[in-house]
C-alpha positions in Angstrom: -7.4 43.6 125.4 -6.1 46.7 123.6 -7.2 49.9 125.3 -9.5 52.0 123.1 -10.5 55.6 124.0 -13.4 57.0 121.9 -15.7 59.9 121.7 -19.3 58.7 120.9 -21.6 61.3 119.4 -25.2 60.1 120.0 -28.8 61.2 120.3 -30.1 61.0 123.9 -33.7 61.2 125.1 -34.8 64.5 126.7 -37.1 65.3 129.6 -39.1 68.5 130.4 -41.3 68.7 133.5 -43.2 71.8 132.3 -46.3 72.1 130.2 -46.2 71.3 126.5 -45.7 74.4 124.3 -46.2 73.6 120.6 -44.5 76.9 119.7 -41.2 75.5 121.1 -40.6 72.1 119.4 -36.8 72.2 120.0 -37.5 72.1 123.7 -38.8 68.5 123.3 -36.3 67.2 120.7 -33.5 64.7 121.2 -30.3 65.9 122.8 -27.0 65.7 120.8 -24.6 64.2 123.3 -20.9 63.4 123.3 -19.5 60.8 125.7 -15.8 60.1 126.0 -14.5 56.9 127.6 -12.6 53.6 127.4 -14.4 50.9 125.5 -15.3 48.0 127.7 -17.5 46.2 125.3 -18.9 46.8 121.8 -21.2 44.6 119.8 -24.0 45.0 117.3 -26.5 46.0 120.1 -24.5 48.5 122.2 -21.2 50.1 123.2 -20.2 50.2 126.9 -17.7 52.9 128.1 -15.9 53.6 131.3 -14.7 57.0 132.4 -12.2 55.6 134.9 -10.1 52.4 134.9 -7.3 51.4 137.2 -5.2 48.4 138.3 -1.7 47.5 139.4 0.7 45.6 137.1 -0.6 42.0 136.7 -3.9 42.7 138.5 -7.4 42.7 137.1 -8.4 46.2 135.7 -11.4 47.8 137.5 -13.9 50.2 135.8 -16.3 52.8 137.1 -18.6 55.5 135.8 -20.1 53.2 133.2 -22.3 54.4 130.2 -24.2 52.1 128.0 -25.3 53.5 124.6 -27.6 51.6 122.3 -26.0 51.4 118.8 -29.3 52.7 117.2 -28.8 56.0 119.0 -25.2 56.6 117.8 -24.4 59.1 115.1 -20.6 58.7 115.1 -17.7 57.1 117.0 -14.3 58.8 116.9 -11.3 56.9 118.0 -9.0 59.1 120.1 -5.2 58.8 119.8 -2.8 59.9 122.4 
């Protein structure tokens, strides 16, 4: 599999444990989020990224620090070149 490193810009849910203040609507809005990682899987439903990957020559690649982002939450995917 060809290695793809991407930056995913997406809208994440937010959480506030305080009392609701209707004068501060931004406090309760979605969070604009950027996640950078190696694509493990991408289909019509979601993209799955790993922050770390490693393996010796000829061995299976291992992944950790996994983020799964639903496609409906994604604003943009930028392919990173190195």
